[in-house]
C-alpha positions in Angstrom: 163.6 71.6 70.2 161.1 69.1 69.0 158.1 68.8 71.4 155.5 66.1 71.3 152.1 67.0 72.8 149.3 64.7 73.6 146.0 64.8 75.5 142.8 63.0 76.1 139.4 64.6 75.5 139.5 66.6 78.7 142.8 68.1 77.8 142.2 68.6 74.1 141.4 72.3 74.1 144.3 73.1 76.4 146.6 71.0 74.2 145.7 73.1 71.2 146.5 76.3 73.1 149.7 74.8 74.5 150.9 73.6 71.0 150.3 77.0 69.5 152.3 78.6 72.4 155.2 76.1 71.9 155.3 77.1 68.2 155.4 80.8 69.3 158.4 80.0 71.4 160.1 78.7 68.2 159.9 75.0 68.8 158.7 72.3 66.4 155.5 70.5 67.6 154.5 66.9 67.0 150.8 66.3 67.8 150.1 62.8 69.1 146.4 63.5 69.5 143.6 63.4 70.4 142.2 65.7 67.8 138.7 66.5 69.2 136.7 66.2 72.4 135.2 62.8 71.8 135.8 60.6 74.9 139.1 58.7 74.7 141.5 57.1 77.2 144.4 59.1 78.6 146.9 56.1 78.8 146.8 56.0 75.0 148.1 59.5 74.6 150.6 59.3 77.5 152.0 56.2 75.7 152.1 58.0 72.3 154.1 60.9 73.8 156.4 58.5 75.6 157.0 56.3 72.6 157.8 59.4 70.5 160.5 60.4 73.0 161.9 56.9 73.3 162.2 56.6 69.5 164.0 60.0 69.3 161.2 61.7 67.4 161.0 64.4 70.0 163.2 66.0 72.6 160.6 66.6 75.3 156.9 65.9 75.7 153.8 67.5 77.2 150.7 65.4 78.2 147.4 66.8 79.3 144.4 65.1 80.9 141.7 66.4 83.2 143.6 66.3 86.5 147.0 65.3 85.1 147.3 62.5 87.6 146.2 59.6 85.3 148.4 60.8 82.5 151.4 61.2 84.9 150.9 57.7 86.2 150.6 56.2 82.7 153.6 58.1 81.2 155.9 57.0 84.0 155.2 53.4 83.2 157.4 53.7 80.1 161.1 53.1 80.6 163.1 56.3 80.2 160.2 58.6 80.7 160.3 60.9 83.7 157.0 62.7 83.7 156.1 65.3 86.3 152.7 66.7 87.1 153.3 70.4 87.6 150.9 73.2 88.7 153.6 75.7 89.7 156.6 77.1 87.7 159.2 76.1 90.3 158.4 72.4 89.9 158.3 72.8 86.1 161.9 74.0 85.8 163.3 72.3 88.9 162.0 68.9 87.6 164.2 69.3 84.5 167.2 70.9 86.3 167.4 68.3 89.1 165.6 65.2 87.9 166.0 65.4 84.1 162.2 65.4 83.7 161.4 64.9 80.0 157.6 65.1 80.1 155.5 67.9 81.6 152.0 66.8 82.7 149.2 69.3 83.0 145.7 69.0 84.5 143.3 70.9 82.2 140.6 71.0 84.8 143.0 72.3 87.4 144.9 75.1 85.7 144.0 77.8 83.2 145.7 78.7 79.9 147.9 81.4 81.3 149.3 79.1 84.0 149.8 76.4 81.4 151.8 78.9 79.3 154.0 79.8 82.3 154.6 76.1 83.1 155.5 75.3 79.5 157.9 78.3 79.3 159.6 77.2 82.6 159.8 73.5 81.4 161.2 74.3 78.0 163.6 76.9 79.2 165.2 74.6 81.8 168.2 72.3 81.3 169.4 69.4 83.4 172.2 70.7 85.7 174.5 67.7 85.4 175.7 68.4 88.9 177.1 65.3 90.6 174.3 65.0 93.2 171.7 65.2 90.5 173.4 62.7 88.2 173.8 60.3 91.2 170.2 60.5 92.0 169.1 60.1 88.4 171.3 57.0 88.1 169.4 55.6 91.2 166.1 56.2 89.5 167.4 54.5 86.3 168.6 51.6 88.4 165.2 51.3 90.1 163.5 51.2 86.7 165.8 48.5 85.4 165.5 46.4 88.6 161.8 46.2 88.3 161.4 45.5 84.6 162.1 48.8 82.7 164.5 48.8 79.8 
């Protein structure tokens, strides 16, 4: 898979570790920045990851900021992006299996490197189930997005 990663300054160091781990797992990594710890704004990197997904440059994305909350809020503003803030492995795989989550959001000031690795492994190893109930619910999410201005 092609995985796009992005982070603000608070998530930079964890992004570097996560990107290396994604490569270890055999995936291609696209780095949407930031490239150092100089202060930047998390919405810019959430958008960059979302745009890469929308344009077909990547199959899934990972966004990291300090808490993960801001990046999650920002990423979910882009039509077609289903970003989930996960701090446990169940949510990381279940979000994909049930909700077709395409962006994993991590809080660098909340979790450590080992937990991040476990979350990334669960996220990348999961597939959307395609079960009728999950497709039905996903369609409702897509309908909500379209109803309120998403495309």
